[in-house]
C-alpha positions, 0 to 999 in steps of 0.5 A: 435817374441820372443820365450822366455824371459830372466830373465832380460827382465821380471823384473818389477820394481816399476816404471813399476808397476805404469805405468801398474796401471795407464793404469788400471785406465783408463778403470775402471774409464770410467765405472762409470764416465758417471753415473753423466753426463747422464743428461748433455749428454741428454740435450746437444745431445737431447738423449732419455732414450733409447739412454742413456742406450745404451751409458752405455751398448755398452762400457760394451758389447764391453769391455767384448766381446773383452777381451778374444781375447785381452789376446790371442793377448798379449800372441802372439805378446807381452803384452807391445805392446798390452798394448801400442796399447790399451792405444793409441786407448783408447786415440783416442776414448776418444778424439772422445767421447769428440768432438762427435757432436751427440749421434750416433757418441758418441755411436760409440766412446764409442764402440771403447773405450770398444774395446781399454780397452779390449786390454790393461786390460788383459796385466796388470794382465798377466804381473804381474803374469809372472814377479813377485813372492812371496811377490812382486806378492801379493803386486802387486795384492793388488795394482791392486785390490785397483786401480780397485776398487778405480777408480770405486768410483773416477769416480763418484767423479771426474765426478761430479766435472768435470760436475759441473766445466764446464771447458772451457764450455766443460760440460760433454765432459771433463769426456772423454778429461781428459783421454788424458794426462794420455794416453800420460804419460803412452805411454811416460813411457811404453817403458822405464819401462815395460818389454816385455813378451809373451807366449813361444809357442804362439797359433793362434786365436780361431776363432770359440770360439771368435765368439761364446763367443761374441754372448753369451755375447751379448745375455745376456747383451743386452737384460738385459740392454735394456729389461726394456725399450722395455717392455721385448718384444718377441725379448728381451726374444728370444735373452736371451733364446739363451744364453743357446744353445750358452753356450753349443755350446761354451763349446763343441767347446772349448773341440774340439779345445783342443783335436785337439791341438789348444789352445782354447780361454777359455781353458777347462783345466783352466775352470776345475780348482776349483779356476777358477770356484769359481772365476767365481761365485764370480765375477758374484755375487759380481761385479754385486752387486757392479756396480748395487749398485753404479748405483742405489745409484747415481740415488737415490742421484740425482733424488730422493734426488735432489743432484747436480752431484758434491754433489752426487759425493762427497757422495762417498768420504768416500766409496773411502777412506774406500776402499783404507784403506781396500786395504792396509790392504788386503794383511796383512789380507790375509797373516794372515787368508788366502784367503777364510777367507778374502773373508768371512770377506769382506762379513761379513762387507758389509752386515751389512754396507748395512743394516746400509745404509738403516737405515741411509737413512730412518733417514735422507731422503730426505737430505742425505750427505757425513757425514750421509753416512760415517759410512755405507761407512766404513763397505761397502768400507773395506769389498768390498776391501777384497772381490776384493783382494781375488777374484783376488788372488784366481782366478789366484792362480792355473793358470800356468805362460804360460797361464797367458794371457788367465787366466787373460782375462777369469777372466776380461771377467767375471768381466766386463760382471758382471759389465755390468749386475749389473746396469741392474739387480738392476736397473730393480728392482729399476725401477719396485719399482719406478713405483709402487709409485714413491718413491725413498727411497722405490726403493733403499731399494728394490735394496739393499735388493736384493744385500744383498740376493745375497751377503748372497748366496756368503757367503754361497757358500764361506763357503762351498768351504772353508770347502771343501778345508780344508777337502781335505787338511786334507785327503791329509796330512793323505795320505802322512803320 
């Protein structure tokens, strides 16, 4: 195992960055591509509503549970090596999903797919953080955030096209089989273009921390995802209530590990960094809102307005284009006004965009289309891109290079857990409103109004944090005079 890496071996060129971003595209797209294929899966495999919810949930749960360990393994055994293992396993699990003969086989394959995603994702941000500095680092983070966001939207569009096209009679199976050529290309290019990096003094696996983190994530995501289907019975509530003692036990365990000289899975030294804590809060609020919004909007367009999977997917094209434009502008805007103002600007664009979307839906219902959704999508997509770019830059800004793997895994864990929480949270509001009157327009209004409230909270906390940081900077300047 390497104990250090030379400057030459840690050079990441544009081709290597493209390989990393192609790897990033794979797991992110599979979060959303399934949304437009649920009806096809249900008909093909005779799946119940409960089983469809599980199919969405198990991927997110496995992804979030294994992420932190994936970052640690990359620190220990080499980030390129773990990246390649993750891509290979993702290809195998995608093939298994594509040939699944039944719903339970598909559930197991989706779980394996989540594990594979968790092995490869932390290596991407960690490699960028270790190998690039200055403008090159900022540019790479901008591309990273744009690919991450675009893939989520492209998943909706591509999924709708593939299900509609029914290539070679594969119906929904093609949404998984499409991953195979991408995995093969990434694996072919990786040895030549990706540098191998690892932690200079690699630590062992934090067994107690890993187990407690897995139990904590499961105790939150599983009951929130399945609670509405089970009527929030005592078992769901008891599982959710166990999250607090598990969180306390995890924190005490990690402090104890750190005092013993063992590098914890979630180092308290990193959790004490203000930028990391603020990044965690931003991730919980924003990514839960984002994934929940995509879920309820797709459901409204298909089940409520009667759009086909292809029409529903195409309705997100304007949002994807706007997000891409915002990602290109994000680096320049950040350099001009700073990270926190960029995040605030993003919130200030998304919130009016959501209000405008609700007004447009009211005017054109029940016949929304790509054209009618374009103007709201411009505000929402550009604003989302600014928030995503600021999140990654703020979260990683104070993390030392030798802890890049652990740091990126922590941020990715909270991001993926929040994305798994979003459809359950906004979906619960959507379902409850739908039960009261079977009115999809009313249901999407209730869900989006909750998102607006949460984003307003993020904006308020960000403003407080920005003013606090500026005040501390002034005090520091006075102290140096």
